[in-house]
C-alpha positions in Angstrom: -22.9 -18.6 61.2 -19.6 -18.8 62.1 -18.8 -22.0 63.2 -17.8 -20.8 66.7 -20.4 -19.2 67.5 -22.7 -22.2 66.2 -20.6 -24.7 68.6 -21.8 -22.7 71.4 -25.3 -23.1 70.4 -24.9 -26.5 70.2 -22.9 -26.9 73.2 -25.9 -24.4 74.9 -28.7 -27.0 73.5 -26.6 -29.8 75.2 -26.6 -27.8 78.6 -30.1 -27.5 78.3 -31.3 -31.4 77.8 -28.7 -32.1 80.6 -30.8 -29.9 82.9 -33.9 -30.7 81.7 -33.2 -34.7 82.0 -31.8 -34.2 85.6 -34.5 -32.1 86.7 -37.1 -34.6 85.3 -38.2 -32.1 82.3 -39.3 -34.4 80.1 -42.8 -35.0 82.2 -45.4 -32.6 81.7 -44.4 -30.0 84.7 -42.9 -26.6 84.9 -39.5 -27.4 83.8 -40.2 -30.0 81.2 -42.8 -27.5 80.0 -39.9 -24.9 79.1 -36.2 -26.8 79.2 -37.1 -29.2 76.3 -38.5 -26.8 73.6 -35.6 -24.2 75.1 -33.3 -26.7 73.8 -34.6 -27.8 70.5 -35.1 -24.0 69.7 -31.3 -23.2 70.5 -30.3 -26.8 68.5 -32.5 -25.8 65.6 -31.3 -22.0 65.4 -28.2 -22.9 63.9 -29.9 -24.6 60.7 -32.3 -22.6 60.6 -29.6 -19.3 60.2 -28.1 -21.3 57.4 -30.8 -22.3 55.5 -32.0 -19.0 55.8 -28.4 -17.1 54.9 -28.5 -19.3 51.5 -32.1 -18.9 50.6 -31.6 -14.8 50.8 
């Protein structure tokens, strides 16, 4: 994955985590059920993509 695209994934993940923290997203509720997993997915997707490229 291009480093510029990877940067934007990480930036989006940080923004989502900040929104989750500001909106009480780490508790059980609507926003917590959406924002935290979304942030984790955005954070891990570049790693998953790079491992997939290396494996295949």
